[in-house]
C-alpha positions as MATLAB code, in Angstrom:
seq = 'XXXXXXXXXXXXXXXXXXXXXXXXXXXXXXXXXXXXXXXXXXXXXXXXXXXXXXXXXXXXXXXXXXXXXXXXXXXXXXXXXXXXXXXXXXXXXXXXXXXXXXXXXXXXXXXXXXXXXXXXXXXXXXXXXXXXXXXXXXXXXXXXXXXXXXXXXXXXXXXXXXXXXXXXXXXXXXXXXXXXXXXXXXXXXXXXXXXXXXXXXXXXXXXXXXXXXXXXXXXXXXXXXXXXXXXXXXXXXXXX';
ca = [
      18.530   11.043   -7.110;
      17.454   14.239   -5.294;
      18.425   16.452   -8.212;
      16.493   14.256  -10.621;
      13.192   14.312   -8.744;
      10.247   15.674  -10.647;
       9.039   18.879   -9.022;
       5.439   17.933   -9.796;
       2.698   17.379   -7.263;
       1.384   13.821   -6.944;
      -1.311   14.409   -4.309;
      -3.223   17.587   -3.580;
      -6.094   18.099   -1.167;
      -8.285   21.179   -0.847;
     -10.224   21.760    2.393;
     -10.717   18.045    3.029;
     -12.877   16.998    5.960;
     -13.776   13.593    7.324;
     -16.685   13.549    9.743;
     -17.951   10.586   11.765;
     -21.427   10.660   13.259;
     -21.296    8.909   16.615;
     -24.887    8.759   17.718;
     -25.736   12.359   17.011;
     -22.339   13.867   17.883;
     -20.118   14.735   14.936;
     -16.422   13.963   15.271;
     -14.023   15.609   12.827;
     -11.147   13.257   12.012;
     -10.036   15.802    9.396;
     -11.063   19.422    9.746;
     -10.051   21.187    6.548;
      -6.755   19.786    5.254;
      -4.815   21.443    2.437;
      -1.914   19.214    1.476;
       0.610   18.665   -1.300;
       2.829   15.606   -1.704;
       5.606   15.997   -4.242;
       6.784   13.505   -6.838;
       9.745   11.391   -5.823;
       9.881   12.634   -2.261;
       9.843   10.667    0.969;
       7.488   12.521    3.308;
       7.027   11.823    7.010;
       3.654   12.549    8.634;
       3.952   13.247   12.346;
       1.353   13.816   15.027;
      -0.318   12.297   18.072;
      -2.877    9.496   17.861;
      -6.202   10.817   16.629;
      -4.677   13.783   14.799;
      -5.893   12.582   11.389;
      -2.772   11.072    9.832;
      -4.142    7.599    9.124;
      -7.495    8.953    8.009;
      -5.795   11.149    5.435;
      -3.528    8.337    4.236;
      -6.556    6.064    3.756;
      -8.274    8.767    1.684;
      -5.173    9.346   -0.448;
      -4.866    5.597   -0.968;
      -8.489    5.206   -2.033;
      -9.440    3.120    1.009;
     -11.880    5.733    2.284;
     -13.898    8.717    1.071;
     -13.610   12.286    2.298;
     -16.800   13.833    3.655;
     -16.112   17.062    1.769;
     -13.336   18.796   -0.113;
     -11.274   17.776   -3.135;
      -8.645   15.038   -3.340;
      -6.452   14.828   -6.438;
      -3.948   12.232   -7.631;
      -2.189   14.122  -10.393;
      -5.068   15.055  -12.732;
      -7.469   12.422  -11.349;
      -9.995   13.682   -8.797;
     -10.277   10.835   -6.320;
     -13.109   12.525   -4.454;
     -15.395   11.962   -7.472;
     -14.631    8.263   -7.963;
     -17.034    5.485   -7.013;
     -15.925    2.355   -5.174;
     -15.136    0.383   -8.324;
     -13.068    3.244   -9.749;
     -11.202    3.600   -6.459;
     -10.421   -0.134   -6.525;
      -8.885    0.259   -9.989;
      -6.930    3.301   -8.829;
      -5.524    1.407   -5.834;
      -4.625   -1.619   -7.922;
      -2.797    0.371  -10.571;
      -1.099    3.115   -8.552;
      -0.751    2.497   -4.814;
       1.355    0.241   -2.622;
       0.426   -0.049    1.065;
       2.530   -0.981    4.082;
       0.850   -1.201    7.491;
       2.092   -1.652   11.061;
       1.013   -5.294   11.044;
       2.344   -7.200    8.097;
      -0.850   -8.884    6.857;
       1.068  -11.797    5.379;
      -0.659  -15.108    4.653;
       0.870  -17.572    7.162;
       0.547  -20.599    4.887;
       2.419  -18.941    1.998;
       6.157  -18.461    1.589;
       7.693  -15.020    1.168;
       7.767  -15.544   -2.601;
       4.127  -16.641   -2.653;
       2.997  -13.699   -0.505;
       4.556  -11.293   -3.000;
       3.079  -13.234   -5.923;
      -0.406  -12.425   -4.595;
       0.182   -8.921   -5.972;
       2.301   -9.699   -9.023;
      -0.328  -12.118  -10.346;
      -2.831   -9.257  -10.779;
      -0.567   -6.277  -11.573;
      -0.209   -5.080  -15.180;
       3.601   -4.668  -15.150;
       4.999   -6.379  -12.062;
       8.478   -7.276  -10.915;
       9.253  -10.918  -10.345;
       8.676  -11.811   -6.676;
      12.318  -12.835   -6.228;
      13.436   -9.485   -7.672;
      11.232   -7.528   -5.265;
      12.435   -9.587   -2.293;
      16.060   -9.097   -3.306;
      15.519   -5.337   -3.332;
      14.649   -5.444    0.379;
      17.530   -7.773    1.252;
      15.547  -11.021    1.386;
      16.750  -12.814   -1.713;
      17.944  -15.631    0.566;
      14.540  -16.046    2.260;
      12.295  -16.658   -0.753;
      10.895  -19.976    0.429;
      10.622  -19.209    4.136;
       7.233  -18.816    5.785;
       6.240  -15.847    7.989;
       6.567  -17.936   11.192;
      10.195  -18.597   10.272;
      11.004  -14.901    9.963;
      11.609  -12.039   12.377;
       9.241   -9.087   12.598;
      11.607   -6.939   10.563;
      11.888   -9.593    7.877;
       8.116   -9.966    7.707;
       7.739   -6.218    7.302;
      10.301   -6.249    4.495;
       8.266   -8.991    2.791;
       5.264   -6.655    3.108;
       7.323   -3.853    1.505;
       8.406   -6.190   -1.292;
       4.772   -7.113   -1.873;
       3.827   -3.429   -2.007;
       6.551   -2.432   -4.471;
       6.359   -5.515   -6.694;
       3.580   -4.004   -8.793;
       5.764   -0.904   -9.395;
       3.345    1.556   -7.752;
       3.517    5.298   -8.333;
       3.144    5.868   -4.604;
       3.953    3.929   -1.446;
       1.819    4.721    1.625;
       3.154    3.428    4.943;
       1.184    3.597    8.196;
       3.477    3.080   11.224;
       5.697    0.579    9.360;
       8.145    0.411   12.287;
       5.559    0.692   15.077;
       5.860   -2.945   16.149;
       9.632   -3.214   15.727;
      12.709   -2.632   17.869;
      15.348   -0.148   16.781;
      17.603   -2.542   14.859;
      14.841   -4.129   12.801;
      13.049   -0.786   12.439;
      16.148    0.781   10.932;
      16.431   -2.100    8.449;
      12.838   -1.449    7.370;
      13.463    2.300    7.025;
      16.566    1.590    4.956;
      14.489   -0.583    2.626;
      11.974    2.260    2.200;
      14.747    4.771    1.546;
      16.407    2.451   -0.980;
      13.134    2.095   -2.906;
      12.606    5.853   -2.876;
      16.185    6.526   -4.021;
      16.325    3.803   -6.674;
      12.888    4.133   -8.249;
      11.779    7.639   -7.246;
       8.626    6.152   -5.734;
       6.700    8.902   -3.959;
       6.577    7.670   -0.364;
       4.591    8.819    2.676;
       5.395    7.389    6.102;
       3.216    7.865    9.191;
       5.146    7.561   12.431;
       5.017    8.494   16.109;
       8.826    8.454   16.228;
       9.830   12.073   15.661;
      13.464   11.112   15.006;
      12.451    9.450   11.734;
      11.595   12.882   10.321;
      15.313   13.519    9.788;
      15.482   11.000    6.916;
      12.611   12.668    5.010;
      12.619   15.235    2.260;
       9.551   16.849    3.814;
       7.837   16.637    7.214;
       4.119   17.330    7.766;
       2.896   17.748   11.344;
      -0.743   17.046   12.210;
      -2.727   18.348   15.153;
      -6.478   17.989   15.798;
      -7.366   17.025   12.241;
      -5.372   19.812   10.635;
      -1.865   20.389    9.331;
       0.024   22.482   11.830;
       3.400   22.779   10.129;
       5.330   21.691    7.031;
       9.117   21.666    6.997;
      11.635   20.747    4.312;
      14.906   19.092    5.281;
      17.840   20.697    3.507;
      19.982   17.745    4.590;
      18.804   14.233    5.387;
      20.359   11.584    7.581;
      20.665    7.882    6.844;
      18.347    5.506    8.721;
      21.329    4.011   10.573;
      22.030    7.432   12.101;
      18.524    7.883   13.529;
      18.428    8.045   17.328;
      15.625    5.613   18.154;
];
């Protein structure tokens, strides 16, 4: 799949800032970020808490607005969209996976995924999406009947079921032990390999960077370093 990846740029930011006014004091969550995310790649975003990773991911995903600067999704300038236009952009293009699974407790795995497929223009079947993450045998189980890793894989299935262009993951293994975390990372890698879905993963676990095509390190609201992995390791070989 690597050789087939489009060399195009999916996301580009130019001097993006995000400023919060906390009672007269301005706090810069992002302090001039220039970023490129490339089509088909799995990118890991590393950095300490408060370094701006989640803020940037929320802006790329259309969940938040930058204070200044330009944000582009291909040829669409997100920084000029209003809230309704951003909602349409999110619905049509972006899948989200968060640290906490945000599943509806009273719905089965199949029904949780159907929440997305019922409104997407060209969705997978819920059972197909769940099979892709290794849960074809758990379609009718409820979240309380599933492990944390299984619940997170349901959340991944829900995110990919609408066939998004991009998958944005904020600490998807943060609440998991090593065994279940590796299963979740393998599901993300499989989706990236099979569908070429551009994927960004925020993590505190620096070892996860070794499975990425590209690693972006954040520090104090800025990008400190970008590295490209010439060789990548499988999730099962990550030292947790």
